[in-house]
N, CA, C and O of each residue as an XYZ file, in Angstrom:
220
protein
N     -21.215      4.204     10.007
C     -19.786      4.003     10.056
C     -19.377      3.211      8.821
O     -20.099      2.327      8.360
N     -18.236      3.540      8.312
C     -17.756      2.892      7.095
C     -17.484      1.405      7.323
O     -17.048      1.000      8.401
N     -17.742      0.611      6.310
C     -17.499     -0.825      6.397
C     -16.033     -1.110      6.688
O     -15.712     -2.054      7.410
N     -15.152     -0.302      6.133
C     -13.715     -0.480      6.340
C     -13.372     -0.401      7.829
O     -12.581     -1.197      8.335
N     -13.976      0.564      8.522
C     -13.711      0.731      9.953
C     -14.319     -0.413     10.761
O     -13.709     -0.893     11.717
N     -15.514     -0.849     10.379
C     -16.133     -1.976     11.074
C     -15.307     -3.245     10.902
O     -15.151     -4.026     11.841
N     -14.785     -3.440      9.711
C     -13.920     -4.598      9.462
C     -12.651     -4.518     10.311
O     -12.166     -5.530     10.818
N     -12.124     -3.311     10.459
C     -10.910     -3.128     11.274
C     -11.199     -3.425     12.750
O     -10.375     -4.035     13.431
N     -12.363     -2.995     13.242
C     -12.753     -3.308     14.622
C     -12.798     -4.820     14.813
O     -12.292     -5.340     15.807
N     -13.397     -5.515     13.870
C     -13.495     -6.971     13.944
C     -12.117     -7.627     13.906
O     -11.844     -8.558     14.665
N     -11.261     -7.142     13.028
C      -9.920     -7.713     12.908
C      -9.115     -7.517     14.194
O      -8.415     -8.426     14.641
N      -9.220     -6.332     14.777
C      -8.496     -6.063     16.023
C      -9.038     -6.914     17.167
O      -8.266     -7.410     17.988
N     -10.346     -7.088     17.227
C     -10.938     -7.919     18.276
C     -10.474     -9.364     18.151
O     -10.164    -10.013     19.150
N     -10.428     -9.860     16.927
C      -9.975    -11.234     16.692
C      -8.507    -11.383     17.068
O      -8.119    -12.358     17.711
N      -7.695    -10.413     16.665
C      -6.269    -10.480     16.972
C      -6.036    -10.386     18.476
O      -5.172    -11.078     19.014
N      -6.793     -9.542     19.149
C      -6.652     -9.387     20.599
C      -6.938    -10.711     21.303
O      -6.247    -11.082     22.251
N      -7.952    -11.410     20.834
C      -8.341    -12.690     21.427
C      -7.290    -13.773     21.156
O      -7.007    -14.603     22.020
N      -6.723    -13.755     19.962
C      -5.800    -14.813     19.558
C      -4.370    -14.613     20.040
O      -3.740    -15.551     20.527
N      -3.852    -13.388     19.907
C      -2.432    -13.199     20.197
C      -2.093    -11.935     20.964
O      -0.952    -11.754     21.389
N      -3.056    -11.071     21.144
C      -2.800     -9.817     21.844
C      -2.493     -8.694     20.870
O      -2.201     -8.925     19.697
N      -2.567     -7.463     21.387
C      -2.359     -6.284     20.550
C      -1.184     -5.462     21.062
O      -0.835     -5.507     22.242
N      -0.588     -4.716     20.152
C       0.463     -3.782     20.534
C      -0.185     -2.536     21.134
O      -1.402     -2.366     21.053
N       0.619     -1.674     21.730
C       0.107     -0.432     22.304
C      -0.599      0.415     21.243
O      -1.667      0.973     21.495
N       0.003      0.507     20.064
C      -0.587      1.300     18.979
C      -1.939      0.715     18.561
O      -2.888      1.456     18.304
N      -2.019     -0.600     18.495
C      -3.274     -1.247     18.111
C      -4.336     -1.066     19.192
O      -5.514     -0.890     18.881
N      -3.928     -1.109     20.454
C      -4.874     -0.878     21.545
C      -5.453      0.530     21.476
O      -6.651      0.722     21.685
N      -4.604      1.517     21.184
C      -5.067      2.896     21.050
C      -6.018      3.029     19.863
O      -7.047      3.699     19.953
N      -5.664      2.384     18.746
C      -6.520      2.422     17.560
C      -7.868      1.780     17.863
O      -8.913      2.310     17.485
N      -7.844      0.638     18.546
C      -9.079     -0.056     18.883
C      -9.960      0.805     19.788
O     -11.173      0.886     19.591
N      -9.349      1.438     20.768
C     -10.102      2.296     21.681
C     -10.756      3.457     20.930
O     -11.916      3.785     21.179
N     -10.015      4.074     20.015
C     -10.543      5.182     19.227
C     -11.690      4.722     18.320
O     -12.702      5.412     18.195
N     -11.526      3.564     17.692
C     -12.580      3.041     16.818
C     -13.839      2.703     17.608
O     -14.949      2.986     17.159
N     -13.669      2.094     18.794
C     -14.818      1.795     19.641
C     -15.541      3.073     20.055
O     -16.771      3.126     20.043
N     -14.782      4.093     20.417
C     -15.384      5.364     20.833
C     -16.198      5.968     19.686
O     -17.308      6.458     19.898
N     -15.650      5.930     18.486
C     -16.363      6.458     17.317
C     -17.628      5.648     17.042
O     -18.687      6.208     16.756
N     -17.504      4.327     17.133
C     -18.634      3.437     16.894
C     -19.758      3.688     17.904
O     -20.923      3.812     17.525
N     -19.403      3.760     19.180
C     -20.404      4.015     20.211
C     -21.034      5.395     20.056
O     -22.226      5.568     20.311
N     -20.240      6.372     19.642
C     -20.772      7.706     19.400
C     -21.831      7.704     18.317
O     -22.852      8.381     18.436
N     -21.591      6.945     17.266
C     -22.567      6.861     16.183
C     -23.828      6.126     16.620
O     -24.930      6.495     16.213
N     -23.682      5.101     17.436
C     -24.851      4.379     17.947
C     -25.675      5.310     18.832
O     -26.901      5.345     18.724
N     -25.012      6.057     19.699
C     -25.723      6.989     20.581
C     -26.448      8.072     19.774
O     -27.578      8.444     20.088
N     -25.784      8.564     18.743
C     -26.388      9.596     17.894
C     -27.640      9.049     17.206
O     -28.672      9.718     17.159
N     -27.542      7.850     16.681
C     -28.673      7.222     16.013
C     -29.816      6.984     16.987
O     -30.978      7.221     16.657
N     -29.490      6.519     18.180
C     -30.508      6.268     19.192
C     -31.188      7.570     19.601
O     -32.407      7.614     19.770
N     -30.400      8.624     19.758
C     -30.950      9.929     20.123
C     -31.902     10.428     19.031
O     -32.968     10.962     19.341
N     -31.531     10.261     17.770
C     -32.403     10.676     16.671
C     -33.709      9.894     16.682
O     -34.775     10.442     16.398
N     -33.619      8.609     17.011
C     -34.818      7.781     17.105
C     -35.724      8.284     18.222
O     -36.933      8.424     18.039
N     -35.135      8.553     19.366
C     -35.927      9.055     20.494
C     -36.537     10.416     20.191
O     -37.682     10.682     20.557
N     -35.783     11.270     19.529
C     -36.281     12.598     19.196
C     -37.447     12.569     18.207
O     -38.273     13.482     18.182
N     -37.507     11.524     17.401
C     -38.577     11.440     16.397
C     -39.855     10.809     16.941
O     -40.867     10.774     16.241
N     -39.826     10.318     18.159
C     -41.012      9.692     18.754
C     -41.942     10.786     19.278
O     -41.521     11.719     19.961
N     -43.197     10.637     18.939
C     -44.215     11.545     19.439
C     -45.164     10.768     20.329
O     -45.647      9.698     19.956
N     -45.428     11.309     21.505
C     -46.332     10.661     22.435
C     -47.692     11.353     22.315
O     -47.806     12.575     22.406
N     -48.700     10.537     22.111
C     -50.062     11.072     22.000
C     -50.950     10.395     23.028
O     -50.784      9.218     23.347
N     -51.883     11.159     23.531
C     -52.844     10.613     24.503
C     -54.182     10.390     23.860
O     -55.116      9.936     24.521
């Protein structure tokens, strides 16, 4: 994920904690989280797929 998007996730999280978010910001945050989690799942799946079990 791009650093710009990760920075935006952090900024929105900080703003949410300090003062709250607008509806548009909440939607943006939800979309960014979904994209972030999707990339983590994809990476994890690739890791699992590359594991070979030997006896």
